[in-house]
C-alpha angles and dihedrals in degrees: 000000000000095000094052092047089048095054095044091048091047092054089048091051094060097072090042090057094042091053095041111119092215094053091046088053093048094051098034101237136118118226117229110275126222133158107293095013090128089062094053098086096047095043095047090041088057091049091049092048093050099038101034096035100044096093089053094044092048089048091048092053091048094049092047093050091048088049090231107117115204143150096302091057091049094050093041090054092046096052092043093051091045091050096050098036096073 
């Protein structure tokens, strides 16, 4: 399950990185523009967060409800904070 989600998330990350304004600035290029291209990184980022992060988020909820914090809770909190921080 984790391996499949990893590879799918990795392929979805590539357009997010290519269309990232910061990465374009670092490397001095401009990604091809099309109607809606500005929405590509936030939409794919949301898909990656939900699809790729769901095992961690489900595990975090389970660990929190069991009152036994562990690695899933730590990762779930980290990806949630990273998602909402930007």
